[in-house]
C-alpha positions as CSV (number, residue, x, y, z in Angstrom):
1,X,-107.0,43.0,5.3
2,X,-107.1,40.0,7.6
3,X,-106.2,37.7,4.8
4,X,-103.2,39.9,3.8
5,X,-102.1,39.9,7.4
6,X,-102.5,36.1,7.8
7,X,-100.6,35.7,4.6
8,X,-97.6,38.0,5.7
9,X,-97.5,36.3,9.2
10,X,-97.4,32.7,7.7
11,X,-94.9,33.9,5.1
12,X,-92.7,35.4,7.7
13,X,-92.8,32.3,9.9
14,X,-91.7,30.1,7.0
15,X,-89.0,32.4,5.6
16,X,-87.2,34.1,8.5
17,X,-85.7,30.9,10.1
18,X,-83.3,30.4,7.2
19,X,-81.9,34.0,7.6
20,X,-81.4,33.3,11.3
21,X,-79.7,29.9,10.7
22,X,-76.1,29.0,10.8
23,X,-76.1,29.7,7.1
24,X,-76.8,33.4,7.7
25,X,-73.3,34.4,6.8
26,X,-74.1,33.5,3.2
27,X,-77.9,34.0,3.2
28,X,-77.8,37.7,4.4
29,X,-75.0,39.0,2.1
30,X,-76.6,37.2,-0.9
31,X,-79.9,38.6,-0.1
32,X,-78.5,42.2,0.3
33,X,-76.8,41.7,-3.0
34,X,-79.8,40.6,-4.8
35,X,-81.7,43.5,-3.5
36,X,-78.9,45.9,-4.4
37,X,-78.8,44.6,-7.9
38,X,-82.5,45.0,-8.2
39,X,-82.3,48.7,-7.2
40,X,-79.3,49.1,-9.6
41,X,-81.6,47.8,-12.3
42,X,-84.2,50.3,-11.6
43,X,-81.4,53.0,-11.7
44,X,-80.5,51.9,-15.1
45,X,-84.1,52.1,-16.1
46,X,-84.2,55.7,-15.0
47,X,-81.1,56.5,-17.0
48,X,-82.6,54.8,-20.0
49,X,-85.7,57.0,-19.5
50,X,-83.8,60.2,-19.5
51,X,-81.7,58.9,-22.5
52,X,-84.9,58.1,-24.5
53,X,-85.8,61.9,-24.2
54,X,-82.5,63.2,-25.3
55,X,-82.3,60.6,-28.2
56,X,-85.7,61.2,-29.6
57,X,-85.1,65.0,-29.3
58,X,-82.0,64.7,-31.3
59,X,-83.9,62.8,-34.1
60,X,-86.7,65.5,-34.0
61,X,-84.2,68.4,-34.2
62,X,-82.0,66.5,-36.7
63,X,-78.8,67.1,-34.5
64,X,-76.4,64.5,-35.8
65,X,-73.7,65.2,-33.3
66,X,-76.1,64.7,-30.1
67,X,-77.5,61.6,-32.0
68,X,-74.1,59.9,-32.2
69,X,-73.1,61.0,-28.6
70,X,-76.4,59.3,-27.4
71,X,-75.6,56.2,-29.3
72,X,-72.3,56.0,-27.4
73,X,-74.2,56.7,-24.0
74,X,-76.6,53.9,-24.9
75,X,-73.6,51.5,-25.5
76,X,-72.3,52.1,-22.0
77,X,-75.6,51.8,-20.5
78,X,-76.3,48.6,-22.4
79,X,-73.0,47.2,-21.0
80,X,-73.9,48.1,-17.5
81,X,-77.4,46.6,-18.1
82,X,-75.9,43.3,-19.4
83,X,-73.6,43.0,-16.4
84,X,-76.4,43.7,-13.9
85,X,-78.7,41.2,-15.7
86,X,-75.9,38.4,-15.5
87,X,-75.2,39.2,-11.9
88,X,-79.0,38.9,-10.9
89,X,-79.2,35.6,-12.9
90,X,-76.5,34.3,-10.5
91,X,-77.0,35.8,-7.1
92,X,-80.7,35.2,-6.6
93,X,-80.7,31.5,-7.9
94,X,-77.6,30.7,-5.8
95,X,-79.4,32.0,-2.7
96,X,-82.5,30.0,-3.7
97,X,-80.3,26.9,-4.0
98,X,-78.7,27.4,-0.6
99,X,-82.0,28.1,0.9
100,X,-83.6,25.0,-0.5
101,X,-80.7,22.8,0.8
102,X,-81.1,24.2,4.4
103,X,-85.0,23.8,4.2
104,X,-84.7,20.3,2.9
105,X,-82.2,19.3,5.5
106,X,-84.4,20.9,8.3
107,X,-87.7,19.6,7.2
108,X,-86.2,16.0,6.6
109,X,-84.6,16.0,10.0
110,X,-88.1,17.2,11.5
111,X,-89.9,14.6,9.6
112,X,-87.7,11.7,10.3
113,X,-86.0,12.3,13.8
114,X,-89.3,12.6,15.7
115,X,-90.9,9.8,13.6
116,X,-93.3,12.4,12.3
117,X,-93.3,10.4,9.0
118,X,-94.6,7.3,10.9
119,X,-97.3,9.2,12.7
120,X,-98.4,10.8,9.5
121,X,-98.8,7.5,7.7
122,X,-100.6,6.0,10.6
123,X,-103.1,8.8,10.9
124,X,-103.1,9.9,7.3
125,X,-103.2,13.5,8.7
126,X,-101.7,15.0,5.5
127,X,-101.2,13.6,2.1
128,X,-98.1,13.2,0.0
129,X,-95.5,14.5,2.6
130,X,-92.8,13.5,0.0
131,X,-94.2,15.9,-2.5
132,X,-94.3,18.8,0.0
133,X,-90.7,18.2,0.8
134,X,-89.4,17.7,-2.7
135,X,-91.4,20.4,-4.5
136,X,-93.0,22.9,-2.2
137,X,-89.8,23.7,-0.4
138,X,-88.3,24.6,-3.9
139,X,-91.3,26.7,-4.7
140,X,-91.2,28.5,-1.4
141,X,-87.6,29.9,-2.3
142,X,-88.5,30.4,-5.9
143,X,-91.7,32.4,-5.4
144,X,-90.4,34.3,-2.4
145,X,-87.3,35.6,-4.1
146,X,-89.2,36.4,-7.3
147,X,-92.0,38.2,-5.7
148,X,-89.9,39.9,-3.0
149,X,-87.4,41.3,-5.6
150,X,-90.2,42.2,-7.8
151,X,-92.0,44.1,-5.1
152,X,-88.9,45.9,-4.0
153,X,-88.1,46.8,-7.7
154,X,-91.8,47.8,-8.2
155,X,-91.6,50.1,-5.1
156,X,-88.3,51.5,-6.5
157,X,-89.5,52.0,-9.9
158,X,-92.8,53.7,-8.7
159,X,-90.9,56.2,-6.6
160,X,-88.4,57.0,-9.2
161,X,-90.7,57.3,-12.1
162,X,-93.7,58.8,-10.3
163,X,-91.5,61.9,-9.6
164,X,-90.5,61.9,-13.3
165,X,-94.0,61.5,-14.3
166,X,-95.3,64.4,-12.0
167,X,-92.5,66.7,-13.5
168,X,-93.2,65.8,-17.1
169,X,-97.0,65.7,-17.2
170,X,-97.7,69.3,-16.0
171,X,-101.0,70.5,-14.7
172,X,-104.4,69.6,-16.2
173,X,-107.1,72.3,-16.4
174,X,-110.6,71.1,-15.8
175,X,-112.2,74.1,-17.5
176,X,-113.3,71.7,-20.4
177,X,-115.8,70.3,-18.0
178,X,-116.8,73.6,-16.6
179,X,-114.6,73.4,-13.4
180,X,-112.2,76.2,-12.6
181,X,-109.3,74.1,-11.1
182,X,-106.2,72.4,-12.2
183,X,-104.6,69.1,-11.3
184,X,-100.8,69.1,-10.9
185,X,-98.9,66.1,-12.2
186,X,-102.2,64.7,-13.5
187,X,-100.4,61.8,-15.3
188,X,-99.2,60.6,-12.0
189,X,-102.7,60.5,-10.7
190,X,-104.0,58.9,-13.8
191,X,-101.4,56.1,-13.4
192,X,-102.2,55.6,-9.8
193,X,-106.0,55.3,-10.5
194,X,-105.6,53.2,-13.4
195,X,-103.3,50.6,-11.6
196,X,-105.3,50.4,-8.3
197,X,-108.5,49.9,-10.3
198,X,-106.8,47.1,-12.3
199,X,-105.5,45.4,-9.0
200,X,-108.9,45.4,-7.4
201,X,-110.6,43.9,-10.6
202,X,-107.8,41.3,-11.0
203,X,-108.4,40.1,-7.4
204,X,-112.0,39.6,-8.1
205,X,-111.2,37.5,-11.3
206,X,-108.1,35.5,-9.9
207,X,-108.6,34.8,-6.2
208,X,-110.2,31.4,-7.1
209,X,-106.8,30.3,-8.2
210,X,-105.3,30.0,-4.6
211,X,-107.6,26.9,-3.8
212,X,-107.4,25.5,-7.3
213,X,-103.5,25.5,-7.1
214,X,-103.5,23.8,-3.7
215,X,-105.8,21.1,-5.1
216,X,-103.6,20.9,-8.4
217,X,-100.5,19.8,-6.4
218,X,-102.4,17.3,-4.4
219,X,-104.0,15.6,-7.4
220,X,-100.6,15.6,-9.2
221,X,-98.9,14.0,-6.2
222,X,-101.8,11.3,-5.8
223,X,-101.4,10.5,-9.4
224,X,-97.5,10.1,-9.1
225,X,-97.9,8.0,-5.9
226,X,-100.4,5.7,-7.7
227,X,-97.9,5.3,-10.5
228,X,-95.1,4.4,-8.0
229,X,-97.4,1.8,-6.5
230,X,-97.9,0.0,-9.7
231,X,-94.1,0.0,-10.3
232,X,-93.2,-1.4,-6.8
233,X,-96.0,-4.0,-6.8
234,X,-95.7,-5.0,-10.6
235,X,-95.3,-8.7,-9.8
236,X,-98.4,-8.8,-7.6
237,X,-100.6,-7.0,-10.1
238,X,-99.3,-9.2,-12.9
239,X,-100.1,-12.3,-10.9
240,X,-103.6,-11.0,-10.3
241,X,-104.1,-9.9,-13.8
242,X,-105.0,-6.5,-12.2
243,X,-103.9,-4.4,-15.1
244,X,-107.4,-3.3,-15.9
245,X,-108.2,-2.5,-12.3
246,X,-105.0,-0.4,-12.0
247,X,-105.7,1.3,-15.3
248,X,-109.2,2.4,-13.9
249,X,-107.7,3.6,-10.6
250,X,-104.9,5.5,-12.6
251,X,-107.5,7.2,-14.9
252,X,-109.6,8.0,-11.9
253,X,-106.7,9.8,-10.5
254,X,-105.9,11.5,-13.6
255,X,-109.5,12.5,-13.9
256,X,-109.2,14.6,-10.9
257,X,-106.1,16.3,-12.4
258,X,-108.0,16.9,-15.6
259,X,-111.2,18.3,-14.0
260,X,-109.0,20.6,-11.7
261,X,-106.8,21.6,-14.6
262,X,-109.7,22.8,-16.7
263,X,-110.9,25.0,-13.8
264,X,-107.4,26.3,-13.4
265,X,-107.1,26.8,-17.2
266,X,-110.6,28.6,-17.3
267,X,-109.8,30.9,-14.4
268,X,-106.3,31.7,-15.8
269,X,-107.9,32.5,-19.2
270,X,-110.1,34.9,-17.6
271,X,-107.3,36.6,-15.8
272,X,-105.2,36.5,-18.9
273,X,-108.0,38.2,-20.9
274,X,-108.1,40.9,-18.4
275,X,-104.4,41.3,-17.9
276,X,-103.7,41.4,-21.7
277,X,-106.5,44.0,-22.2
278,X,-105.2,46.0,-19.3
279,X,-101.6,46.0,-20.6
280,X,-102.5,46.8,-24.2
281,X,-104.7,49.7,-23.2
282,X,-101.7,51.0,-21.0
283,X,-99.5,51.2,-24.1
284,X,-101.7,53.7,-26.0
285,X,-103.1,55.5,-23.1
286,X,-100.3,57.8,-22.3
287,X,-100.0,58.9,-26.0
288,X,-103.6,59.7,-26.2
289,X,-103.4,61.9,-22.9
290,X,-100.3,63.7,-24.0
291,X,-101.1,64.1,-27.7
292,X,-103.1,67.5,-27.3
293,X,-100.1,69.1,-25.5
294,X,-97.6,67.7,-28.2
295,X,-99.7,69.0,-31.2
296,X,-100.1,72.2,-29.4
297,X,-96.3,72.5,-29.3
298,X,-96.2,72.6,-25.4
299,X,-93.9,69.5,-25.4
300,X,-91.3,68.0,-27.6
301,X,-91.4,64.4,-29.1
302,X,-88.7,63.4,-26.8
303,X,-90.7,64.5,-23.7
304,X,-93.8,62.8,-25.1
305,X,-92.0,59.4,-25.5
306,X,-90.3,59.9,-22.1
307,X,-93.7,60.6,-20.5
308,X,-95.2,57.6,-22.2
309,X,-92.1,55.5,-20.9
310,X,-92.5,56.9,-17.4
311,X,-96.2,56.1,-17.4
312,X,-95.4,52.7,-18.6
313,X,-92.9,52.2,-15.7
314,X,-95.4,53.6,-13.1
315,X,-98.3,51.5,-14.5
316,X,-96.0,48.4,-14.5
317,X,-94.9,48.9,-10.9
318,X,-98.4,49.6,-9.7
319,X,-99.6,46.5,-11.7
320,X,-97.2,44.2,-9.8
321,X,-100.0,42.4,-8.0
322,X,-102.0,42.0,-11.3
323,X,-99.1,40.7,-13.2
324,X,-98.1,38.3,-10.3
325,X,-101.4,37.2,-9.1
326,X,-100.9,33.6,-10.3
327,X,-97.6,33.4,-8.4
328,X,-99.0,34.8,-5.3
329,X,-101.9,32.2,-5.4
330,X,-99.4,29.5,-5.9
331,X,-97.2,30.8,-2.9
332,X,-100.3,30.9,-0.8
333,X,-101.0,27.2,-1.6
334,X,-97.4,26.1,-1.1
335,X,-97.4,27.9,2.3
336,X,-100.6,26.2,3.3
337,X,-99.2,22.8,2.4
338,X,-96.1,23.5,4.4
339,X,-98.0,24.6,7.3
340,X,-100.0,21.4,7.0
341,X,-96.9,19.2,7.1
342,X,-95.4,21.1,10.1
343,X,-98.6,20.8,12.0
344,X,-98.9,17.0,11.2
345,X,-95.2,16.4,12.2
346,X,-95.6,18.4,15.4
347,X,-98.9,16.8,16.3
348,X,-98.1,14.2,18.9
349,X,-100.7,12.2,20.9
350,X,-101.2,13.1,24.3
351,X,-100.4,9.6,25.5
352,X,-96.7,8.8,26.2
353,X,-94.7,5.7,26.1
354,X,-91.4,5.9,28.0
355,X,-88.4,3.7,26.8
356,X,-86.2,3.8,29.8
357,X,-82.6,2.4,29.7
358,X,-82.2,0.4,33.0
359,X,-78.6,0.6,34.4
360,X,-77.8,-2.8,35.8
361,X,-81.0,-4.4,34.5
362,X,-81.2,-7.8,32.7
363,X,-84.7,-8.1,31.4
364,X,-87.0,-6.2,29.1
365,X,-90.2,-5.3,31.2
366,X,-93.2,-3.1,30.1
367,X,-95.2,-1.9,33.1
368,X,-98.6,-0.1,33.0
369,X,-98.7,-0.8,29.3
370,X,-101.9,0.7,27.7
371,X,-102.2,0.4,23.8
372,X,-104.8,1.7,21.4
373,X,-105.3,1.9,17.7
374,X,-105.2,5.3,15.8
375,X,-108.9,5.4,16.0
376,X,-108.9,5.2,19.8
377,X,-109.9,1.5,20.1
378,X,-108.2,-0.1,23.0
379,X,-106.0,-3.1,22.5
380,X,-104.3,-3.5,26.0
381,X,-104.8,-1.8,29.3
382,X,-102.5,-1.5,32.1
383,X,-100.8,-4.7,31.2
384,X,-97.3,-5.9,32.4
385,X,-95.0,-7.9,30.2
386,X,-91.8,-9.5,31.5
387,X,-89.2,-10.9,28.9
388,X,-86.4,-12.5,30.9
389,X,-82.8,-12.4,29.5
390,X,-81.7,-15.7,28.2
391,X,-85.3,-17.2,27.9
392,X,-86.6,-17.2,24.3
393,X,-90.1,-16.0,24.2
394,X,-92.8,-16.8,21.5
395,X,-95.8,-14.4,21.5
396,X,-98.8,-15.9,19.8
397,X,-102.5,-14.9,19.2
398,X,-105.2,-14.7,16.7
399,X,-104.7,-12.3,13.6
400,X,-105.5,-8.9,14.5
401,X,-105.2,-9.2,18.2
402,X,-102.5,-6.7,18.4
403,X,-99.3,-8.7,18.5
404,X,-97.5,-6.5,16.1
405,X,-98.6,-3.4,17.8
406,X,-97.2,-4.7,21.1
407,X,-93.8,-5.2,19.3
408,X,-94.0,-1.6,18.0
409,X,-94.6,-0.4,21.7
410,X,-91.6,-2.4,22.9
411,X,-89.6,-0.8,20.0
412,X,-90.8,2.7,21.3
413,X,-92.4,3.7,17.9
414,X,-96.0,3.2,18.7
415,X,-97.4,6.8,19.5
416,X,-100.9,5.7,20.8
417,X,-100.1,4.2,24.1
418,X,-98.7,4.9,27.6
419,X,-96.4,3.1,30.1
420,X,-93.0,2.4,30.8
421,X,-90.6,0.0,28.9
422,X,-87.3,-0.6,30.7
423,X,-84.4,-2.2,28.7
424,X,-80.9,-3.0,29.9
425,X,-78.6,-0.1,29.5
426,X,-76.3,-0.5,26.5
427,X,-78.1,-3.5,25.1
428,X,-78.0,-4.0,21.4
429,X,-81.5,-4.4,20.3
430,X,-82.7,-5.4,16.7
431,X,-86.4,-5.8,15.4
432,X,-87.1,-7.8,12.5
433,X,-90.5,-6.9,10.8
434,X,-92.5,-9.3,8.5
435,X,-91.5,-7.4,5.5
436,X,-87.9,-6.3,5.9
437,X,-86.8,-2.9,4.8
438,X,-83.9,-3.2,2.2
439,X,-82.2,0.0,1.1
440,X,-81.3,0.6,-2.5
441,X,-77.5,0.3,-2.8
442,X,-74.9,-2.5,-2.5
443,X,-75.9,-5.9,-1.1
444,X,-73.0,-5.3,1.4
445,X,-74.8,-2.1,2.8
446,X,-78.1,-3.9,2.7
447,X,-76.8,-6.7,5.0
448,X,-75.0,-4.2,7.3
449,X,-78.2,-1.8,7.7
450,X,-78.9,-0.1,9.9
451,X,-75.5,-0.2,11.5
452,X,-73.5,2.4,9.4
453,X,-70.4,2.0,11.6
454,X,-70.4,-1.8,11.3
455,X,-66.8,-3.2,11.1
456,X,-67.9,-6.5,9.7
457,X,-65.6,-7.9,7.2
458,X,-66.7,-9.4,3.9
459,X,-65.8,-12.8,5.2
460,X,-68.4,-12.3,8.0
461,X,-71.0,-11.1,5.7
462,X,-70.6,-14.0,3.3
463,X,-70.6,-16.5,6.3
464,X,-74.0,-14.7,7.5
465,X,-75.5,-15.1,4.0
466,X,-74.4,-18.8,3.9
467,X,-75.9,-19.5,7.3
468,X,-79.2,-17.8,6.2
469,X,-79.1,-20.0,3.1
470,X,-78.3,-17.2,0.7
471,X,-74.9,-18.5,-0.4
472,X,-75.7,-17.9,-3.9
473,X,-75.6,-14.1,-3.2
474,X,-72.0,-14.2,-1.7
475,X,-70.3,-13.0,-4.9
476,X,-72.6,-10.0,-5.3
477,X,-71.6,-7.9,-2.3
478,X,-70.5,-4.9,-4.5
479,X,-73.5,-5.1,-6.8
480,X,-75.8,-2.0,-6.4
481,X,-79.5,-2.9,-7.0
482,X,-83.2,-2.4,-5.8
483,X,-82.9,-5.6,-3.9
484,X,-86.6,-5.6,-2.9
485,X,-87.4,-6.0,-6.5
486,X,-84.9,-8.8,-7.1
487,X,-85.2,-11.0,-4.1
488,X,-88.4,-13.0,-3.3
489,X,-90.4,-12.5,0.0
490,X,-88.5,-15.5,1.6
491,X,-85.2,-14.4,0.3
492,X,-85.8,-10.9,1.8
493,X,-86.5,-12.5,5.1
494,X,-83.4,-14.6,5.0
495,X,-81.4,-11.4,4.3
496,X,-82.9,-9.9,7.4
497,X,-81.7,-12.9,9.3
498,X,-78.2,-12.6,7.8
499,X,-78.4,-8.8,8.9
500,X,-79.1,-10.1,12.5
501,X,-76.1,-12.5,12.3
502,X,-73.8,-9.5,11.4
503,X,-75.4,-7.1,13.9
504,X,-75.1,-9.6,16.7
505,X,-77.9,-8.1,18.9
506,X,-78.3,-8.8,22.6
507,X,-82.0,-8.8,22.0
508,X,-83.7,-9.9,18.8
509,X,-87.4,-9.3,18.3
510,X,-88.9,-11.1,15.2
511,X,-92.4,-10.3,14.1
512,X,-93.3,-13.1,11.9
513,X,-89.8,-12.6,10.4
514,X,-89.9,-16.2,9.0
515,X,-93.6,-16.4,7.7
516,X,-92.5,-16.5,4.1
517,X,-90.2,-19.4,4.5
518,X,-91.1,-23.2,4.5
519,X,-90.6,-25.0,7.6
520,X,-87.3,-26.5,6.8
521,X,-85.9,-23.3,5.9
522,X,-87.4,-21.8,9.0
523,X,-85.8,-24.4,11.2
524,X,-82.5,-23.8,9.4
525,X,-82.3,-20.0,10.1
526,X,-83.7,-20.5,13.7
527,X,-80.9,-23.0,14.2
528,X,-78.3,-20.7,12.8
529,X,-79.5,-17.9,15.0
530,X,-79.3,-20.1,18.2
531,X,-75.8,-21.5,17.2
532,X,-74.1,-18.4,16.2
533,X,-75.6,-16.0,18.8
534,X,-75.6,-18.1,21.9
535,X,-75.8,-14.9,24.2
536,X,-78.8,-13.5,22.4
537,X,-82.3,-13.3,23.9
538,X,-85.0,-14.0,21.3
539,X,-88.6,-12.8,21.2
540,X,-90.7,-14.0,18.3
541,X,-94.2,-13.5,17.0
542,X,-95.6,-16.5,15.1
543,X,-98.5,-18.8,14.4
544,X,-96.9,-21.9,13.5
545,X,-96.7,-24.7,16.0
546,X,-93.1,-25.6,14.8
547,X,-91.9,-22.3,16.3
548,X,-92.4,-23.6,19.9
549,X,-89.4,-25.9,19.8
550,X,-87.1,-22.8,19.5
551,X,-88.6,-21.0,22.5
552,X,-88.6,-21.6,26.3
553,X,-91.6,-19.3,27.1
554,X,-94.9,-18.6,25.4
555,X,-97.3,-15.7,25.8
556,X,-100.7,-15.7,24.0
557,X,-102.3,-12.4,23.4
558,X,-106.2,-13.1,23.6
559,X,-108.6,-10.5,22.5
560,X,-112.2,-10.6,21.2
561,X,-113.3,-7.9,18.7
562,X,-114.3,-4.7,20.5
563,X,-112.7,-5.8,23.8
564,X,-109.5,-5.1,25.6
565,X,-106.9,-7.9,25.1
566,X,-104.9,-9.8,27.8
567,X,-101.6,-11.8,27.8
568,X,-101.9,-15.3,29.0
569,X,-99.0,-17.6,29.8
570,X,-99.1,-20.9,28.0
571,X,-96.8,-23.9,27.8
572,X,-94.6,-24.3,24.8
573,X,-95.2,-28.0,24.3
């Protein structure tokens, strides 16, 4: 019972926000419409059941007039059934579509706006967040609507046909087993006992599917991710001749899918064996039970078929959980994955790093700065970093000392730290990482990124590309491409420099942003930045001694393994 209660609580928390959202004006009427159509369908089944008795009685009695009347009645019922079926095929899917759109927007906003995606990748707290957003949100709506409408239809069917079955089956005398008693509406009781026993046994057989379906989605997503990694790193793999290694890794990923798939298949086969046997027995069972009364002349053939039909409807309604056990197991797995994504996105470290716009301020100052790795290892403790406006600063240090982490802290994205970083209010700040992010789209948009409202003209963009030594791309501004796969590492870094020339930041932070360039190319792009953005303050991370000529101030981050680092001011010469 606790598991059922937990399931319903989790389901309610995931489902109810949509019906309270700004889209409720569509969601609620569509839901009411879907439920009404479900009940209408049950009502038509009741009319068909009654028609079934009249029709077969007309055949038994050889009453041709009644026979043709019932054929006309059937035609009308069939028309209403078709209209109901078509309406149900539109209303519920449209609700699911709108629901998925709202869920996707909500989860994407939560995942992106609070930089939950970044923390998740740093901590690896959940796997395959993209799959949970792309697939599990779709499954949530599909399984919920299918199961909810199915359950409501089952309840309505049960109430309607249990009453019919009670009336049709009559009393059962227990005198044949030596008991002086009768059971009223005995077929209704038989149907109840039959279905409840079946549900209990189905749960024993199929409950393993919940965890197996959870693992199935995880293994499938891991395999897809590995395939995407091969595609995105095709050149590196080819240069290393790493095809066999990648094949081994991909086959290992698929081995997980295969092993789990066999366990799912075996469990589903067991469940299918039980379900099919249960369903087949239910077909003949009501005829066996009603046959003595029919052959004794107590009931007509029409009543016999109506009773069998009503028994089938009651049995089907009570067998809802048996028939939908696999879907329920998959819904439980979907809910667990979405809960995990929500928890990981909401899970923010206790430490806080405040980025404070300083009205009237000129410099970027970090005070009381304490930084750590995700595993808790300290990088800096209670440090103070001053970056004066107008003075280009070079930050150096051994590899792994924490220079890039310091930049992430200054950008306000590093979640494992505390302290205060003040920046001049209204200042335009741009960070260039060592590996630039280049969105798929036109080259024009790639250069303007991330400033969607940039009013830069094509002439300015071309001038920036030429200054960054990418003049050969000037005629391709309208070309849409996956530029990260087309441009070399050095060309991608030069495109990022062109982006800075178009963005015109007041503060430019460069994290080894020219490491892929040769020294003459590096000197050319630094010269272009200095010449074309004279009012900009530059802060760079780099190892090359040739970078010192472009900076007025140098800070060296010194840190031994296992110790807390410290910033030391050094001469640039």
